[in-house]
C-alpha positions, 0 to 999 in steps of 0.5 A, a space after each residue: 499499499 502507498 501511504 500518503 503522509 501529510 502535515 496538518 497543524 491548523 485544521 482551518 488552513 488544511 481543510 482540504 486535506 482533512 476532507 480527503 482523510 474523512 473520505 478515506 474513512 468513509 470508504 473503508 480505509 485507514 488514516 492515522 491522526 494525532 490526538 492529545 494522548 497518542 496517535 490513533 490508527 483510525 477506521 470507520 467504527 461502524 464498519 466491521 471490515 474496517 475494524 478487521 483492517 485495524 487489527 491486521 495493520 497493528 498485528 493486534 489480537 481481535 479480543 482487544 477492544 477498540 475505542 470509538 472517537 466521537 466529535 461530541 459527547 452527545 454523539 454517545 447516544 447513537 452508539 451506546 446506552 448512556 446514563 447520568 453518571 456518563 454525562 457528569 464525566 462528560 461535563 467534567 472531562 470531555 473533550 479530553 483524555 477520558 474513555 468511557 465504556 458503556 453497554 453498546 447499541 446494535 449499530 456497533 459491530 462486535 468486531 470493533 469491541 473485541 467481541 464484547 457487548 460494551 463499547 469504549 467512547 472518547 471525545 478527543 480535544 485535539 483540534 485536528 482529531 476533532 475536525 477530522 471526526 467531524 468531517 467524516 460524520 461517523 465514529 472513528 475506531 482508533 487504537 494507538 498507531 503502532 504495531 501491537 505490543 510496541 511503545 505507543 507513538 507520540 509523533 508521526 515519525 514513530 508512526 511511520 516506523 511501524 505503519 508506513 505501507 499498511 494504512 492509506 494516510 498518516 496525518 502529521 500533527 506534531 508531538 502529542 501533549 500528554 504522551 500516555 493513552 487516555 484514562 479508561 473507566 466503566 460505568 455501573 450505576 453511580 460507580 466507576 471502575 478504573 480500567 486504565 489510568 491516564 491523564 484523568 487521575 483517580 482522585 479527579 474521578 473521585 470528585 465526580 463519582 460516589 465510588 471509584 474502584 481500581 481494576 486489579 489489572 491496572 496493577 497486576 498481570 491479567 489472569 491466564 485466558 482472562 479477556 481484556 475489558 479495555 485496551 492496554 490490559 495485556 500482560 506485556 504491552 508498550 514494550 521494546 525488543 530488549 527486556 525492561 527491568 524496573 528498579 525499586 530502592 533508595 536513589 543512592 543505592 539504585 545509582 550505585 547499582 546502575 554504575 556497576 551494571 554499566 561496567 559489566 553489561 550492555 545496557 540502556 538506562 532511563 534515568 532522571 535528569 539529576 543522575 545524568 552527571 553521575 552515569 556513563 553517557 553510553 545508552 543513557 536516556 533522560 526522562 526528566 526530573 525525578 519529581 516531574 511525573 508529567 514530563 516523564 509520562 510525556 516522554 516515556 514512549 519516546 524514551 523506550 523507542 530510543 532505547 530500542 534503537 540502541 544495541 542494548 541487551 537490557 533496559 533499566 528504568 525507575 519504578 514510578 510511584 502509584 499516586 496521581 499521574 504516577 499510576 498511569 506511568 507505573 501502569 505503562 511501565 510494568 507492562 513494558 517490563 512484563 512486571 519485572 521489578 528488582 528491589 535494590 537493597 
């Protein structure tokens, strides 16, 4: 397939390009587009064949649900059975990095929901994504635009590495603002279950819902043969080729361990800015200051891809905290590491 690559930063100035992309979607093709979280691999969310094309392009298991991207929160009425709590969430967080799982209507094919009778819905705030959905006049089913299991793409260069020749068009809209995929919650009455943490934190959700439960798969391995209820729940995800090991312990002890490892192993290290001057510069990748979780989240997938581009046989990184936005970072990193954590005493 010949993939057309275009650049769109201002939808008003590049309207004809977005109209072309919308027509590709309406006729069953695939378009990669930027969102505020990561780049999405989009197809017609009401077309079962388009969903199959998405899975094929990604090499993604068909039991892993897709997210339907909407132009407005109210569009959810066409595709799902909403509730009062859904609209409270919409008023608080939409458009934005929140995905809500609701019982689906028949119009949504099960090929787009991983065989589930629920559908994941989101209204992105990125102006290019929003205008594309509006012009297409349909919900865009879109997982992250990467080969399944690899780190999600936060810029068009990463998309080209994975999907050039597998999609009809890639829209380059620059670097994504958040860098981690959306928060996913399921709604039951007045309660929420947090299925995947993201830019909308647990504490923020608690300000809207009476009860918020964190799904066990957020922090732990998905049970054998357990069907994922949302994207990102698979055991090993977001992972580079080399094994990732997360280090837990006091900063000084971890730094000492890393210095020793650099002398004896061909390793890459995702380190804090404060550690740069103390480590050998070979295969050293900074993820920002220790206390700047937002910066670490934004650059995580880029850093994992940079580590993947080295000849390192093992990748070391710090184990993040689990409070606030740290929970989202922790969730992505334990999957990238296949839950491999080493305590440094």
